[in-house]
N, CA, C and O atoms as a Tinker XYZ file with bonds, in Angstrom:
   428  protein
     1  N      0.841000   -1.172000    0.000000    73     2
     2  CA     0.000000    0.000000    0.000000    64     1     3
     3  C      0.891000    1.243000    0.000000    63     2     4     5
     4  O      1.994000    1.237000    0.547000    81     3
     5  N      0.393000    2.294000   -0.618000    73     3     6
     6  CA     1.149000    3.541000   -0.668000    64     5     7
     7  C      0.613000    4.518000    0.378000    63     6     8     9
     8  O     -0.581000    4.560000    0.675000    81     7
     9  N      1.549000    5.305000    0.926000    73     7    10
    10  CA     1.234000    6.309000    1.932000    64     9    11
    11  C      1.915000    7.613000    1.560000    63    10    12    13
    12  O      3.055000    7.619000    1.097000    81    11
    13  N      1.209000    8.720000    1.765000    73    11    14
    14  CA     1.801000   10.033000    1.579000    64    13    15
    15  C      2.142000   10.599000    2.945000    63    14    16    17
    16  O      1.306000   10.626000    3.848000    81    15
    17  N      3.370000   11.047000    3.084000    73    15    18
    18  CA     3.824000   11.689000    4.310000    64    17    19
    19  C      4.085000   13.149000    3.975000    63    18    20    21
    20  O      5.032000   13.463000    3.254000    81    19
    21  N      3.252000   14.039000    4.492000    73    19    22
    22  CA     3.365000   15.472000    4.236000    64    21    23
    23  C      4.220000   16.117000    5.318000    63    22    24    25
    24  O      4.014000   15.878000    6.508000    81    23
    25  N      5.177000   16.933000    4.899000    73    23    26
    26  CA     6.028000   17.671000    5.833000    64    25    27
    27  C      5.370000   19.024000    6.094000    63    26    28    29
    28  O      5.087000   19.768000    5.155000    81    27
    29  N      5.130000   19.341000    7.351000    73    27    30
    30  CA     4.417000   20.552000    7.734000    64    29    31
    31  C      5.420000   21.603000    8.217000    63    30    32    33
    32  O      6.259000   21.321000    9.072000    81    31
    33  N      5.325000   22.812000    7.664000    73    31    34
    34  CA     6.240000   23.890000    8.039000    64    33    35
    35  C      5.521000   25.225000    7.867000    63    34    36    37
    36  O      4.467000   25.290000    7.235000    81    35
    37  N      6.083000   26.270000    8.421000    73    35    38
    38  CA     5.527000   27.602000    8.221000    64    37    39
    39  C      6.434000   28.452000    7.330000    63    38    40    41
    40  O      6.203000   29.647000    7.146000    81    39
    41  N      7.468000   27.814000    6.782000    73    39    42
    42  CA     8.379000   28.480000    5.850000    64    41    43
    43  C      8.650000   27.524000    4.693000    63    42    44    45
    44  O      8.312000   26.343000    4.761000    81    43
    45  N      9.261000   28.041000    3.636000    73    43    46
    46  CA     9.616000   27.229000    2.470000    64    45    47
    47  C     11.122000   27.138000    2.379000    63    46    48    49
    48  O     11.827000   28.117000    2.621000    81    47
    49  N     11.622000   25.944000    2.026000    73    47    50
    50  CA    13.071000   25.714000    1.884000    64    49    51
    51  C     13.807000   26.142000    3.148000    63    50    52    53
    52  O     14.835000   26.816000    3.075000    81    51
    53  N     13.285000   25.753000    4.295000    73    51    54
    54  CA    13.832000   26.212000    5.569000    64    53    55
    55  C     14.819000   25.233000    6.196000    63    54    56    57
    56  O     15.328000   25.488000    7.287000    81    55
    57  N     15.096000   24.123000    5.526000    73    55    58
    58  CA    15.995000   23.122000    6.094000    64    57    59
    59  C     17.412000   23.644000    6.247000    63    58    60    61
    60  O     17.961000   24.269000    5.340000    81    59
    61  N     17.992000   23.378000    7.404000    73    59    62
    62  CA    19.392000   23.747000    7.633000    64    61    63
    63  C     20.296000   22.743000    6.924000    63    62    64    65
    64  O     19.827000   21.706000    6.456000    81    63
    65  N     21.577000   23.045000    6.845000    73    63    66
    66  CA    22.496000   22.108000    6.189000    64    65    67
    67  C     22.549000   20.784000    6.948000    63    66    68    69
    68  O     22.640000   19.727000    6.323000    81    67
    69  N     22.494000   20.817000    8.281000    73    67    70
    70  CA    22.484000   19.573000    9.066000    64    69    71
    71  C     21.209000   18.772000    8.805000    63    70    72    73
    72  O     21.254000   17.547000    8.697000    81    71
    73  N     20.074000   19.465000    8.704000    73    71    74
    74  CA    18.818000   18.775000    8.414000    64    73    75
    75  C     18.857000   18.154000    7.016000    63    74    76    77
    76  O     18.356000   17.047000    6.820000    81    75
    77  N     19.438000   18.845000    6.058000    73    75    78
    78  CA    19.516000   18.303000    4.698000    64    77    79
    79  C     20.382000   17.045000    4.656000    63    78    80    81
    80  O     20.062000   16.100000    3.935000    81    79
    81  N     21.465000   17.023000    5.416000    73    79    82
    82  CA    22.302000   15.823000    5.506000    64    81    83
    83  C     21.499000   14.672000    6.094000    63    82    84    85
    84  O     21.561000   13.550000    5.591000    81    83
    85  N     20.743000   14.945000    7.161000    73    83    86
    86  CA    19.923000   13.906000    7.797000    64    85    87
    87  C     18.829000   13.421000    6.852000    63    86    88    89
    88  O     18.546000   12.224000    6.800000    81    87
    89  N     18.213000   14.330000    6.108000    73    87    90
    90  CA    17.169000   13.952000    5.149000    64    89    91
    91  C     17.749000   13.083000    4.045000    63    90    92    93
    92  O     17.142000   12.081000    3.666000    81    91
    93  N     18.922000   13.453000    3.521000    73    91    94
    94  CA    19.567000   12.651000    2.479000    64    93    95
    95  C     19.872000   11.245000    2.984000    63    94    96    97
    96  O     19.644000   10.268000    2.270000    81    95
    97  N     20.386000   11.133000    4.209000    73    95    98
    98  CA    20.686000    9.815000    4.787000    64    97    99
    99  C     19.404000    9.002000    4.960000    63    98   100   101
   100  O     19.379000    7.809000    4.659000    81    99
   101  N     18.343000    9.643000    5.442000    73    99   102
   102  CA    17.058000    8.968000    5.594000    64   101   103
   103  C     16.549000    8.492000    4.237000    63   102   104   105
   104  O     16.120000    7.346000    4.105000    81   103
   105  N     16.591000    9.359000    3.230000    73   103   106
   106  CA    16.131000    8.985000    1.891000    64   105   107
   107  C     16.910000    7.790000    1.352000    63   106   108   109
   108  O     16.320000    6.876000    0.776000    81   107
   109  N     18.219000    7.789000    1.532000    73   107   110
   110  CA    19.052000    6.661000    1.064000    64   109   111
   111  C     18.634000    5.360000    1.740000    63   110   112   113
   112  O     18.595000    4.312000    1.096000    81   111
   113  N     18.321000    5.418000    3.031000    73   111   114
   114  CA    17.898000    4.218000    3.753000    64   113   115
   115  C     16.534000    3.731000    3.257000    63   114   116   117
   116  O     16.322000    2.529000    3.102000    81   115
   117  N     15.608000    4.669000    3.009000    73   115   118
   118  CA    14.278000    4.303000    2.527000    64   117   119
   119  C     14.379000    3.643000    1.150000    63   118   120   121
   120  O     13.677000    2.670000    0.872000    81   119
   121  N     15.252000    4.173000    0.292000    73   119   122
   122  CA    15.477000    3.569000   -1.029000    64   121   123
   123  C     16.039000    2.165000   -0.854000    63   122   124   125
   124  O     15.548000    1.217000   -1.467000    81   123
   125  N     17.065000    2.028000   -0.022000    73   123   126
   126  CA    17.717000    0.728000    0.190000    64   125   127
   127  C     16.753000   -0.304000    0.763000    63   126   128   129
   128  O     16.859000   -1.491000    0.455000    81   127
   129  N     15.812000    0.141000    1.595000    73   127   130
   130  CA    14.853000   -0.777000    2.212000    64   129   131
   131  C     13.645000   -1.077000    1.317000    63   130   132   133
   132  O     12.777000   -1.866000    1.689000    81   131
   133  N     13.592000   -0.440000    0.130000    73   131   134
   134  CA    12.534000   -0.739000   -0.826000    64   133   135
   135  C     11.213000   -0.031000   -0.591000    63   134   136   137
   136  O     10.193000   -0.432000   -1.151000    81   135
   137  N     11.210000    1.017000    0.229000    73   135   138
   138  CA     9.966000    1.738000    0.519000    64   137   139
   139  C      9.792000    2.995000   -0.335000    63   138   140   141
   140  O      8.707000    3.575000   -0.357000    81   139
   141  N     10.830000    3.417000   -1.030000    73   139   142
   142  CA    10.832000    4.678000   -1.781000    64   141   143
   143  C      9.916000    4.613000   -2.987000    63   142   144   145
   144  O      9.984000    3.663000   -3.768000    81   143
   145  N      9.070000    5.600000   -3.147000    73   143   146
   146  CA     8.299000    5.789000   -4.369000    64   145   147
   147  C      8.647000    7.141000   -4.964000    63   146   148   149
   148  O      9.023000    7.226000   -6.133000    81   147
   149  N      8.527000    8.207000   -4.166000    73   147   150
   150  CA     8.730000    9.559000   -4.666000    64   149   151
   151  C      8.842000   10.507000   -3.481000    63   150   152   153
   152  O      8.267000   10.246000   -2.423000    81   151
   153  N      9.571000   11.597000   -3.644000    73   151   154
   154  CA     9.635000   12.635000   -2.623000    64   153   155
   155  C      9.967000   13.954000   -3.298000    63   154   156   157
   156  O     10.496000   13.981000   -4.409000    81   155
   157  N      9.650000   15.047000   -2.618000    73   155   158
   158  CA    10.007000   16.348000   -3.156000    64   157   159
   159  C      9.639000   17.465000   -2.210000    63   158   160   161
   160  O      8.773000   17.324000   -1.347000    81   159
   161  N     10.317000   18.574000   -2.394000    73   159   162
   162  CA     9.977000   19.801000   -1.681000    64   161   163
   163  C      9.030000   20.603000   -2.554000    63   162   164   165
   164  O      9.015000   20.441000   -3.774000    81   163
   165  N      8.250000   21.459000   -1.938000    73   163   166
   166  CA     7.274000   22.260000   -2.672000    64   165   167
   167  C      7.575000   23.747000   -2.526000    63   166   168   169
   168  O      8.085000   24.192000   -1.498000    81   167
   169  N      7.253000   24.503000   -3.564000    73   167   170
   170  CA     7.396000   25.951000   -3.517000    64   169   171
   171  C      6.403000   26.535000   -2.519000    63   170   172   173
   172  O      5.487000   25.852000   -2.061000    81   171
   173  N      6.596000   27.781000   -2.198000    73   171   174
   174  CA     5.714000   28.491000   -1.274000    64   173   175
   175  C      4.269000   28.459000   -1.767000    63   174   176   177
   176  O      4.029000   28.463000   -2.975000    81   175
   177  N      3.302000   28.428000   -0.843000    73   175   178
   178  CA     1.890000   28.474000   -1.259000    64   177   179
   179  C      1.567000   29.681000   -2.136000    63   178   180   181
   180  O      0.645000   29.622000   -2.949000    81   179
   181  N      2.305000   30.759000   -1.984000    73   179   182
   182  CA     2.043000   31.942000   -2.806000    64   181   183
   183  C      2.347000   31.686000   -4.281000    63   182   184   185
   184  O      1.922000   32.458000   -5.139000    81   183
   185  N      3.072000   30.619000   -4.584000    73   183   186
   186  CA     3.387000   30.261000   -5.971000    64   185   187
   187  C      2.321000   29.369000   -6.595000    63   186   188   189
   188  O      2.427000   28.989000   -7.761000    81   187
   189  N      1.294000   29.036000   -5.817000    73   187   190
   190  CA     0.281000   28.089000   -6.306000    64   189   191
   191  C     -0.798000   28.776000   -7.134000    63   190   192   193
   192  O     -0.986000   29.991000   -7.069000    81   191
   193  N     -1.494000   27.965000   -7.908000    73   191   194
   194  CA    -2.661000   28.400000   -8.670000    64   193   195
   195  C     -3.783000   27.409000   -8.411000    63   194   196   197
   196  O     -3.601000   26.200000   -8.556000    81   195
   197  N     -4.941000   27.925000   -8.026000    73   195   198
   198  CA    -6.118000   27.088000   -7.812000    64   197   199
   199  C     -6.957000   27.156000   -9.086000    63   198   200   201
   200  O     -7.206000   28.241000   -9.612000    81   199
   201  N     -7.391000   26.001000   -9.579000    73   199   202
   202  CA    -8.155000   25.921000  -10.826000    64   201   203
   203  C     -9.499000   25.273000  -10.549000    63   202   204   205
   204  O     -9.570000   24.210000   -9.931000    81   203
   205  N    -10.553000   25.911000  -11.004000    73   203   206
   206  CA   -11.899000   25.339000  -10.916000    64   205   207
   207  C    -12.388000   25.149000  -12.348000    63   206   208   209
   208  O    -12.795000   26.104000  -13.011000    81   207
   209  N    -12.342000   23.911000  -12.812000    73   207   210
   210  CA   -12.741000   23.595000  -14.171000    64   209   211
   211  C    -14.141000   23.021000  -14.275000    63   210   212   213
   212  O    -14.465000   22.369000  -15.268000    81   211
   213  N    -14.972000   23.246000  -13.278000    73   211   214
   214  CA   -16.299000   22.638000  -13.257000    64   213   215
   215  C    -17.313000   23.374000  -14.120000    63   214   216   217
   216  O    -18.327000   22.789000  -14.500000    81   215
   217  N    -17.071000   24.625000  -14.438000    73   215   218
   218  CA   -18.042000   25.397000  -15.197000    64   217   219
   219  C    -17.735000   25.405000  -16.681000    63   218   220   221
   220  O    -16.910000   24.632000  -17.168000    81   219
   221  N    -18.416000   26.298000  -17.393000    73   219   222
   222  CA   -18.217000   26.443000  -18.842000    64   221   223
   223  C    -16.772000   26.810000  -19.156000    63   222   224   225
   224  O    -16.174000   26.272000  -20.087000    81   223
   225  N    -16.215000   27.735000  -18.369000    73   223   226
   226  CA   -14.840000   28.189000  -18.538000    64   225   227
   227  C    -14.076000   27.941000  -17.239000    63   226   228   229
   228  O    -14.627000   28.143000  -16.157000    81   227
   229  N    -12.833000   27.512000  -17.324000    73   227   230
   230  CA   -12.071000   27.321000  -16.088000    64   229   231
   231  C    -11.782000   28.658000  -15.417000    63   230   232   233
   232  O    -11.598000   29.676000  -16.083000    81   231
   233  N    -11.744000   28.637000  -14.080000    73   231   234
   234  CA   -11.424000   29.821000  -13.296000    64   233   235
   235  C    -10.081000   29.571000  -12.622000    63   234   236   237
   236  O     -9.907000   28.577000  -11.917000    81   235
   237  N     -9.133000   30.480000  -12.844000    73   235   238
   238  CA    -7.798000   30.393000  -12.272000    64   237   239
   239  C     -7.651000   31.459000  -11.191000    63   238   240   241
   240  O     -7.945000   32.631000  -11.426000    81   239
   241  N     -7.193000   31.053000  -10.002000    73   239   242
   242  CA    -6.990000   31.977000   -8.897000    64   241   243
   243  C     -5.571000   31.817000   -8.382000    63   242   244   245
   244  O     -5.145000   30.708000   -8.063000    81   243
   245  N     -4.837000   32.923000   -8.298000    73   243   246
   246  CA    -3.477000   32.878000   -7.757000    64   245   247
   247  C     -3.514000   32.668000   -6.255000    63   246   248   249
   248  O     -4.422000   33.131000   -5.565000    81   247
   249  N     -2.516000   31.965000   -5.769000    73   247   250
   250  CA    -2.371000   31.788000   -4.328000    64   249   251
   251  C     -2.975000   30.501000   -3.832000    63   250   252   253
   252  O     -3.582000   29.751000   -4.596000    81   251
   253  N     -2.810000   30.245000   -2.558000    73   251   254
   254  CA    -3.240000   28.958000   -1.999000    64   253   255
   255  C     -4.749000   28.813000   -1.918000    63   254   256   257
   256  O     -5.488000   29.797000   -1.866000    81   255
   257  N     -5.182000   27.573000   -1.908000    73   255   258
   258  CA    -6.595000   27.228000   -1.721000    64   257   259
   259  C     -7.055000   27.674000   -0.343000    63   258   260   261
   260  O     -8.143000   28.230000   -0.190000    81   259
   261  N     -6.222000   27.427000    0.653000    73   259   262
   262  CA    -6.532000   27.810000    2.032000    64   261   263
   263  C     -5.455000   28.746000    2.554000    63   262   264   265
   264  O     -4.270000   28.528000    2.303000    81   263
   265  N     -5.852000   29.775000    3.270000    73   263   266
   266  CA    -4.893000   30.631000    3.961000    64   265   267
   267  C     -4.587000   29.973000    5.298000    63   266   268   269
   268  O     -5.494000   29.673000    6.074000    81   267
   269  N     -3.317000   29.752000    5.558000    73   267   270
   270  CA    -2.926000   29.083000    6.785000    64   269   271
   271  C     -1.501000   29.481000    7.130000    63   270   272   273
   272  O     -0.698000   29.771000    6.243000    81   271
   273  N     -1.191000   29.494000    8.408000    73   271   274
   274  CA     0.170000   29.797000    8.838000    64   273   275
   275  C      1.112000   28.675000    8.425000    63   274   276   277
   276  O      2.247000   28.930000    8.022000    81   275
   277  N      0.645000   27.436000    8.525000    73   275   278
   278  CA     1.452000   26.281000    8.151000    64   277   279
   279  C      0.967000   25.729000    6.819000    63   278   280   281
   280  O     -0.183000   25.930000    6.427000    81   279
   281  N      1.857000   25.036000    6.137000    73   279   282
   282  CA     1.514000   24.461000    4.838000    64   281   283
   283  C      2.348000   23.204000    4.604000    63   282   284   285
   284  O      3.246000   22.886000    5.383000    81   283
   285  N      2.042000   22.506000    3.535000    73   283   286
   286  CA     2.819000   21.333000    3.152000    64   285   287
   287  C      4.063000   21.842000    2.417000    63   286   288   289
   288  O      3.975000   22.382000    1.314000    81   287
   289  N      5.211000   21.658000    3.049000    73   287   290
   290  CA     6.471000   22.151000    2.495000    64   289   291
   291  C      7.164000   21.097000    1.641000    63   290   292   293
   292  O      8.034000   21.423000    0.833000    81   291
   293  N      6.785000   19.852000    1.814000    73   291   294
   294  CA     7.372000   18.753000    1.060000    64   293   295
   295  C      6.609000   17.479000    1.356000    63   294   296   297
   296  O      5.651000   17.479000    2.130000    81   295
   297  N      7.042000   16.391000    0.733000    73   295   298
   298  CA     6.320000   15.136000    0.927000    64   297   299
   299  C      7.202000   13.952000    0.564000    63   298   300   301
   300  O      8.187000   14.078000   -0.164000    81   299
   301  N      6.823000   12.823000    1.084000    73   299   302
   302  CA     7.339000   11.522000    0.673000    64   301   303
   303  C      6.156000   10.660000    0.285000    63   302   304   305
   304  O      5.079000   10.784000    0.869000    81   303
   305  N      6.340000    9.799000   -0.682000    73   303   306
   306  CA     5.399000    8.727000   -0.976000    64   305   307
   307  C      6.151000    7.431000   -0.695000    63   306   308   309
   308  O      7.181000    7.155000   -1.311000    81   307
   309  N      5.634000    6.646000    0.232000    73   307   310
   310  CA     6.252000    5.373000    0.608000    64   309   311
   311  C      5.370000    4.211000    0.182000    63   310   312   313
   312  O      4.145000    4.327000    0.136000    81   311
   313  N      6.000000    3.108000   -0.124000    73   311   314
   314  CA     5.330000    1.822000   -0.287000    64   313   315
   315  C      5.613000    1.050000    0.988000    63   314   316   317
   316  O      6.771000    0.823000    1.338000    81   315
   317  N      4.560000    0.647000    1.684000    73   315   318
   318  CA     4.722000   -0.079000    2.939000    64   317   319
   319  C      3.651000   -1.158000    3.032000    63   318   320   321
   320  O      2.550000   -0.985000    2.509000    81   319
   321  N      3.967000   -2.268000    3.692000    73   319   322
   322  CA     2.997000   -3.358000    3.777000    64   321   323
   323  C      1.795000   -3.043000    4.660000    63   322   324   325
   324  O      0.737000   -3.658000    4.520000    81   323
   325  N      1.961000   -2.065000    5.588000    73   323   326
   326  CA     0.870000   -1.750000    6.506000    64   325   327
   327  C      1.091000   -0.368000    7.115000    63   326   328   329
   328  O      2.155000    0.232000    6.959000    81   327
   329  N      0.066000    0.125000    7.812000    73   327   330
   330  CA     0.127000    1.449000    8.419000    64   329   331
   331  C      1.230000    1.528000    9.466000    63   330   332   333
   332  O      1.903000    2.553000    9.571000    81   331
   333  N      1.423000    0.478000   10.230000    73   331   334
   334  CA     2.449000    0.486000   11.272000    64   333   335
   335  C      3.830000    0.775000   10.677000    63   334   336   337
   336  O      4.588000    1.572000   11.230000    81   335
   337  N      4.155000    0.140000    9.566000    73   335   338
   338  CA     5.438000    0.379000    8.907000    64   337   339
   339  C      5.513000    1.811000    8.389000    63   338   340   341
   340  O      6.548000    2.464000    8.521000    81   339
   341  N      4.423000    2.307000    7.798000    73   339   342
   342  CA     4.393000    3.686000    7.300000    64   341   343
   343  C      4.596000    4.678000    8.440000    63   342   344   345
   344  O      5.303000    5.673000    8.280000    81   343
   345  N      3.982000    4.413000    9.583000    73   343   346
   346  CA     4.144000    5.301000   10.733000    64   345   347
   347  C      5.579000    5.280000   11.257000    63   346   348   349
   348  O      6.110000    6.317000   11.653000    81   347
   349  N      6.200000    4.117000   11.260000    73   347   350
   350  CA     7.604000    4.029000   11.682000    64   349   351
   351  C      8.502000    4.828000   10.739000    63   350   352   353
   352  O      9.403000    5.537000   11.188000    81   351
   353  N      8.258000    4.713000    9.441000    73   351   354
   354  CA     9.023000    5.503000    8.472000    64   353   355
   355  C      8.790000    6.998000    8.703000    63   354   356   357
   356  O      9.729000    7.792000    8.643000    81   355
   357  N      7.546000    7.373000    8.966000    73   355   358
   358  CA     7.209000    8.776000    9.184000    64   357   359
   359  C      7.897000    9.336000   10.430000    63   358   360   361
   360  O      8.335000   10.487000   10.432000    81   359
   361  N      7.991000    8.534000   11.480000    73   359   362
   362  CA     8.700000    8.972000   12.690000    64   361   363
   363  C     10.149000    9.300000   12.342000    63   362   364   365
   364  O     10.670000   10.343000   12.737000    81   363
   365  N     10.794000    8.402000   11.601000    73   363   366
   366  CA    12.187000    8.629000   11.220000    64   365   367
   367  C     12.322000    9.832000   10.277000    63   366   368   369
   368  O     13.285000   10.592000   10.370000    81   367
   369  N     11.356000    9.998000    9.373000    73   367   370
   370  CA    11.372000   11.151000    8.485000    64   369   371
   371  C     11.190000   12.453000    9.249000    63   370   372   373
   372  O     11.850000   13.449000    8.952000    81   371
   373  N     10.299000   12.448000   10.229000    73   371   374
   374  CA    10.078000   13.624000   11.061000    64   373   375
   375  C     11.342000   14.009000   11.820000    63   374   376   377
   376  O     11.686000   15.187000   11.924000    81   375
   377  N     12.024000   13.005000   12.346000    73   375   378
   378  CA    13.289000   13.268000   13.045000    64   377   379
   379  C     14.327000   13.835000   12.080000    63   378   380   381
   380  O     15.040000   14.782000   12.413000    81   379
   381  N     14.408000   13.255000   10.886000    73   379   382
   382  CA    15.419000   13.683000    9.911000    64   381   383
   383  C     15.203000   15.126000    9.473000    63   382   384   385
   384  O     16.158000   15.898000    9.394000    81   383
   385  N     13.965000   15.496000    9.190000    73   383   386
   386  CA    13.706000   16.848000    8.685000    64   385   387
   387  C     13.408000   17.841000    9.799000    63   386   388   389
   388  O     13.322000   19.044000    9.554000    81   387
   389  N     13.250000   17.338000   11.034000    73   387   390
   390  CA    13.001000   18.191000   12.194000    64   389   391
   391  C     11.703000   18.995000   12.035000    63   390   392   393
   392  O     11.634000   20.171000   12.394000    81   391
   393  N     10.682000   18.332000   11.491000    73   391   394
   394  CA     9.380000   18.953000   11.279000    64   393   395
   395  C      8.294000   17.936000   11.647000    63   394   396   397
   396  O      8.548000   16.733000   11.689000    81   395
   397  N      7.084000   18.436000   11.911000    73   395   398
   398  CA     5.936000   17.550000   12.072000    64   397   399
   399  C      5.569000   17.022000   10.697000    63   398   400   401
   400  O      5.798000   17.682000    9.684000    81   399
   401  N      4.993000   15.819000   10.670000    73   399   402
   402  CA     4.531000   15.223000    9.417000    64   401   403
   403  C      3.143000   14.641000    9.610000    63   402   404   405
   404  O      2.719000   14.358000   10.731000    81   403
   405  N      2.444000   14.468000    8.498000    73   403   406
   406  CA     1.120000   13.833000    8.493000    64   405   407
   407  C      1.183000   12.639000    7.558000    63   406   408   409
   408  O      1.719000   12.743000    6.455000    81   407
   409  N      0.642000   11.506000    7.986000    73   407   410
   410  CA     0.611000   10.286000    7.174000    64   409   411
   411  C     -0.810000   10.044000    6.709000    63   410   412   413
   412  O     -1.750000   10.066000    7.503000    81   411
   413  N     -0.959000    9.810000    5.393000    73   411   414
   414  CA    -2.289000    9.486000    4.844000    64   413   415
   415  C     -2.140000    8.359000    3.833000    63   414   416   417
   416  O     -1.299000    8.431000    2.936000    81   415
   417  N     -2.965000    7.307000    3.978000    73   415   418
   418  CA    -2.918000    6.221000    2.995000    64   417   419
   419  C     -3.595000    6.639000    1.699000    63   418   420   421
   420  O     -4.536000    7.434000    1.700000    81   419
   421  N     -3.107000    6.097000    0.605000    73   419   422
   422  CA    -3.787000    6.265000   -0.674000    64   421   423
   423  C     -5.048000    5.406000   -0.651000    63   422   424   425
   424  O     -5.088000    4.378000    0.025000    81   423
   425  N     -6.063000    5.817000   -1.377000    73   423   426
   426  CA    -7.281000    5.019000   -1.495000    64   425   427
   427  C     -7.044000    3.854000   -2.448000    63   426   428
   428  O     -7.952000    3.057000   -2.685000    81   427
């Protein structure tokens, strides 16, 4: 099963050099253990565009869908046999990036 682990932050690209080293080491271990699917950092919410294509013409709105102090600054997608394994990976990812994370299973 696949799980998305969202990294929660109130800034963008805020990782220190020590945190980046820890994240790289964590990523290498996740790849070696066969859980890696995809990961990435995200631009600031102010760089986003919200699109509503439900009507006759699409409506494009600059900026985030929701105004919030915190946002998803990055993410991992893991392949794990169960939620317990995904949560263990998320704990290690949270420690590596020094941020809170949210785990959500794919449907």
